[in-house]
C-alpha positions, 0 to 999 in steps of 0.5 A: 494121190497121197499116202505115207508111202513114197514112190520108189526111185525110178532110176534105182529100180529100172527093171521093176519100176514099171510094176509100181506104175502098173499097180498105181494106174491099175488101181485107178482103173479098177476103182473106175470100173468097179465103183464109178469114174469119180472113184479113180480120184481115191487112188493113193500110194498106200493102197498101191503099196497094199496091192503091190504087196499082194501082187509080189507075193502071189506065186501065180504071175499077175496078168499085165495088159497094155492100157492107158491110165489118166490120158486115153491118148497116151501110149499104152503101158502094162497095168494090172487092174483085175488081180485080187489084191488090186480089187481088195485095195480098191474096195478098202479105199472106197470104204476108207473114204466113207469112214473119213466122211462119217468122222468129219460129219461128227468132228468138223464145223457146220459147213464141213459137217454138211458137206461130209453128210452130202458126200456120204450120201453120194458115195453110198452106192459105191460104199455098198458095193465095196462092203459087199465085195469085202464081205464076199472075201470073208473080210471082218468088215464089222470088226474093223468098223468097231475098231475105228469107232473106239478111236475117240474113246481111246484118245480120251482115256489113253492118248499114248496108245491112240494109234491102236485102232488105226494100227489094228485096222490096217493090220487086219486089212493087210493081213487079209491078203493071206486069205484073198490070194491065199498065202498060207502062213503069211497072215501074221507077218502081213498083219505086222506090216499093216499094223506098223503102217497104220501106226505111222499113218496115225502119228504122221497125221497127228504130227502134221495137224498139231498147230491146226488142232491147237488153234481149233481146240481139237484133240491131238496126242502131241498136246497130251503126251511128251514127244519122246514117248511118242517118238519111241512108238514111232521108231518102234512102228518104223522098225516093225514095218521094215522088219516085216517087209524083210521077212516076206517071201516076195516072189518078185519085185524085192528091189522095189520094196527096198527102194520104197523103204529108202524113199519113204524114210527120206520123205518122212525124215523130220517126222521119224526124228520128230524134227521141224520141217524147217530144219530138215529143209535147211539140211536138204538145201545144204546137201543140194548146194553141195552136190552136182545134179545128175540128169535122170534117164527118162526125161521124155516130156521136157528138156530137163536137169535134175536135182540130187534127191534120191538117197540111193543113187543121186538121181532126181526127178525132171525139172526144166532148165528154164524153171519148172511150171505146171506139169513139171512142178508136179513132177519135181516137188522136192523128193522122190515121188513126192507128187502124184505124177511121180507115181505113174511116170518114170520121168516122171514122163507124164504120159498118164497124168492129168497134168498133160 
């Protein structure tokens, strides 16, 4: 349920937050229906963002149906699981898993390599269906595979530009929404949006893996290139991402994307500034100590108090007054939408999460 994109603040976007929840859970339902129930585990925020961009740009209103998500006994709520943008995001998610398994089968230790090869065999039927759907929409599947296959060579030759294959692949995936829907004239801006996101995903992954890669003797661009140079590329990617979002003519849910930008910037503050997580956490703690908590509007699963974690409105996610445990720990974490529960529940109330 992870991804670079953070979930939006439910309180800031009360009128449109259900669209995020419905897209997230609609993507999970689409994955299960089209590629088998185990594929539901591939639902993630970046793919939800891709689907929601398409849903929000489409001049034709999406079809919302009242369904449940993870918990079949929960109260149904509106989801969209058959929109072309949702299907595109689902197919890309399955192919992304296949690409990751292929990469691990080359790079990891003997146990991980064996597990990755077994995993690739198990997901092969779902991967074949996903590739078939992408090809039917004229997606350049082979070109994207070739781009990603250039990753190791580029890392060895030109580490400062090591993000380019991932960036170009994400750009192609997002830009293809203009063909899937269709959206005449929006291809270049969508490509810019996806390209910037792909670059941010690559550098964030490298930033998180610095110490592990050093220990294991694996390539990491932060070991080969001065941080200020990488920092410039990260800032350029973030600027490109926000600029592209501002240019897109959303038919609906504009405020939801504004909130996504705010919560994502808050979640990745240390990375965007290339500062250690410890320093950022000390800064967050000082801010929480100074500010009074305000209770959020949708604590429908527990008596709660809230931390002041949203940079926009000061609202936060529910935490039990007696101390959070189990589901509440997942709902709270320390940032808006920094856990799986926050993606599909506004309390996030946990009616559709596996943690209830």
